[in-house]
N, C-alpha and C positions, 0 to 999 in steps of 0.2 A: 877780324874781318876788315878789309880795306877795299874801298870802291873807287874806281876811276869814272868820273862823270863824263858822259859822252854828249850831254846837252839835250835840249828839247828836240824830239824827233817827230812830233805830230801836233798840228794846230788845226782845230776844226774850222776855223775861219777860212782856210785855204781850200776847202773841199765842199762839194755839193752833197750833203748827206741826206738819207731818206727821212721822211716825216717832216721836211722843212726845218730840220734842226740846224741851228746856227751857232750855238754856244756849248761849251763844255765837252770834254772828252775824259770822263772820270773813270777811275778804277780800271786801268788797262790790265787785261788778263789773257794769257796765251794758250793757243792750241798749236802743237807742232804738226805740220803737214809735211808730206814727202819733199816738196820743193819750196816751202815757205814757212814763215811763222805768222799765224793769224792772231791779231791782237783785238780782242773784243773790248768794248768800252761803252759807257753810258753817256748819252748826249741828250740835249733838251730842246723841246719846242714850246712855244707859247700856245695855250688853248684859247678858246674864244672869249674868255674873260680875263686874259692876260696872265694866267698862272702857268707855271711850268709843268710839263709832262716829261718823264724820263724814258728814253728809248734806247735799245741796244743796236749798235753798229759795229763794224770791224774794219781794220786796216791790215793789209797783207805786206809783209816785209821779206826780203831775201833772208836766207837762214842765218847769215852772219849779221843781220840787223843793219846792214850798211845802206840799204836803199828801200824806199817805199814802192811797192809794186802797184797797189791800187786800194780802193776803199769799196765798201758794200754799196750797192745801188738799190737794194730792196730791204725792207724791214726784216730783221732776223727773227723777231718774235713779237706778235701784236700784244698790246696791253690787255689786261683782264676785263671781264664783263662788268656791267653796272653793279656796284656794290661789292665787288670781289676784293681780295686782299691786295691785288696788284692793279687796281683800276687806274691809278694815277702815275704809275711809273715802275720801272725795273732798274734797280741800281743797288749793288753791282750784279755782275753776271760771271759766275765762276764755272769753268769747263773742265771736264775730266774725261780722257779717253778710256773707255771701258770695253775692251773687246772690239766688236764691229760697230759699236755705237759711241756717241759722245753724249755724256751727261752734262747738263747745265743746271747749276744750283743758283736760282734767282733770288734776289731780295725784292719782293714786291711791296710797294708802299701805297697807302691811301690817306687822304686828308681827314683830319678830325676837326672838332669844333673847339674843345677846351684847350687842346694842344695842337701843334702843327701837323703831326702825322703819326701813324703807326706802321709797323712792318712785320712781315713774316717771310719764311724761306720756302720757295717753291722748287719744283723740279720740271725740267723740260728735256726732251730727248731728241737727238738728231740721228738719222740713219743715212744721211748723205754727206758725212765727213765734216759736219759743222756748218753747212751752208744754211739749212733751215731747221727749226726746232718745233716740236709739238709738245704741248703740256701733258704731263703725266697726271691728269685730273685737274679740275679747276680750283682746288684748294691747296693749301700749303702742306709741306711734309714736316715742317717745324714751325711752331707758332707759340703764342703766350701760354704759360703754364702756371702752376701753383707757385713755383719759386722764380719764374722768369715772366713777370707780369705784362711786359710789353716790349716792343722794339727788338724782336728776334730777327737778326739780320747778318749780313756780311759773311756768308758761309765760304770757307775754303775747304775743299774736300780732296783727299788723296787716298790711295789704297796701299796698305802695307800687308803683304800676304793675302789672306782672304777677308780682311777686315777693312771696311771703309772708316776713315777718320774725318771728322768735321770739326774745325775750329770756327767759332762764330761769336757774335756778341749778343748780349741781352740787356735790356734797360732795367735799371734799379730804381730810378725815381725821376720825376719831373720837379724842377725847382723854380719858383718864381723869385728871382733875386731882387727885382724892383717892382714898384706898382705900375710903372709905365711901359715896361717891356714884356713881351710874351715869355712863357716859361721855357727854360732850357732843360735838356735831357742829360742824363748820366747813364753810361753803359760800360760793361765789362766783357772780357773775353772768357769763353767757356769751351768745353770739349764734349763731343758726342761720338759714339761708335755705332756701326750698323753692319749686319751681315749681308744686306741686299741693296743698300744705298737708298732705301725708301723709308724703312722703319728704324727709328733712331733711339738709342738709349742715352740718357743724359741725367745729370744730377743737379744742374743749376748752380754749380760752384764756380767762383772766380778763380782762374788758374794763373793769372799774371798779376804780380804785386803792384800796388800803386807807388808812383814815385813823386808826383806833384802834390797830391793830397787825396783824401777819401773820395772827393767828387771828380777825380780825374776821369776823362772820357777816353776809352780805349777802342780802337776801330780797326777793321780789316786786317786780320791776321793772315800771314802767308808763311808756309813751312816748307823746308827742304832738308834732306839728309845729305851731309857732306862729311866724308871721312869718319863715318860711324857715329856722328853726332847730329842731332836735330836742331835746326836753327829757325827761329821765328822772327820775322819782322812784322811790325804793326805801326799804327800811328796813334798819338795821344795828344791831348790838349786840355786846357782848363775848361771848365763847364760854362763859364760866363766871360764875356768881354773878348772872346776870341776873334770876332769879326772886326773889331775896331783896333785891337792892340796885337801886333804881330808877335810880340813876346809871349802871348797866351795862346797862339794859334798852333796848329798841328806841327809836330815833329815826329821823326821816325824813332821808334823804340825797338829794342832787341832783347831776346831771351834765348836760352839754349836748354836742351834736355837730352837725357840718355834713354828715356823710357816712354816718351810721348805723353806722359801724364804730369810729371813734376818738372816745373820750369824755373830756371834761375834767371832773373832779369838783371841785365847790365848794359844800360844804354851807352855807357862810356866806350864800349868796344863795338858799337854798331858800324863804325867806319865810314859814316856819311852824315852830313849836316847841311843846313841851309847855306847858300852861297852869299858872298859879300854883296852881290848885285845881280839883277836879272830875274829870270822867270821863276826861280825857286829861292829867292832871297828872303821872303817873308813867311813861307810855309812849305812843308813837305808832308805829303799825305798819300794814302791809298796805295801802299807798296804791293808789288807782285814779283816774287823771285822765281826764276826758272833756269833750266839748263838746256843748252842746245849745242851739239857738235863739240863737246868738250869744254865749253865755256859756260860761266854762270853769270846771269844778268839780273838786274833789278830795274823794273819799270816803276814809275811813281808820278804823282801829280805835284804841281807846285802851287804858286800863289792863287788865291781866290778859288781854292778847292778844285783846280783843274779847269777853270773857265777857258783858258787858252791852250789846253793840250797837256801832253805828258812827255816825260823825258826818260832817259836810259842811263844806267851805269853798269860797268863791268867789274866783276870781282878780280882783283889783282892777285 
């Protein structure tokens, strides 16, 4: 795999987004429309006590990704009700065209007391080509279980034949590395299948091997089939010190498979890395791979977890 970087293509500071959001355009994910590519992302507002809330917005591009057409002016999906799994935010937001409807697999998160947050995966459905979404019930479709005790999140869903496949993450532990800092989380990538996109079969097993160490954090898998082989990109980082030390921050990882279940990891052939300077010189995270009109693209975030937007690369 070899990618040609096309640079940063969206900066939230340049636009008036719904919900008074002014920072972050995280986890860009696409829906192909007849005349455009719609890129959904998560952005943030400050609540009345100064804490962040994550909201979904979108940006529309020409189908060759050469020009921004416009941005959403209304909220795509409201946050959950008081006490719900998505009360404080939706991030990320993965969409799948499924016949006449568009399915959106949401990661809803809510604040905790002893740790910063927990997360579960929800489902929303659009009948107007991805303009507006309605929840498929107020609870999640995938949440904590016996072998996946917390932080079930980052769904990427696609359909091969009659089976829906979901790659997602689950938390394995919270670790308090120092007495003065809050606990840090550890999470791994897993796989689930479904016949209807609502009820999922899973085994809670890690499917991508660790490269950094046993506490490596793996996030946001994205999968595509090219030339009969399945390719997964994701991001990985150290569990601690990643905010202060860029060498411990997110980088993009890569694995391949021939059967969708067994994956061979080889980050050395990912074909993309941080830049020497600029918007993605300290971090690369939250990748999304997609095809459009015969070309293959990779959207991703850069420094500060996508605070100042997302960029694009094209497969050579």
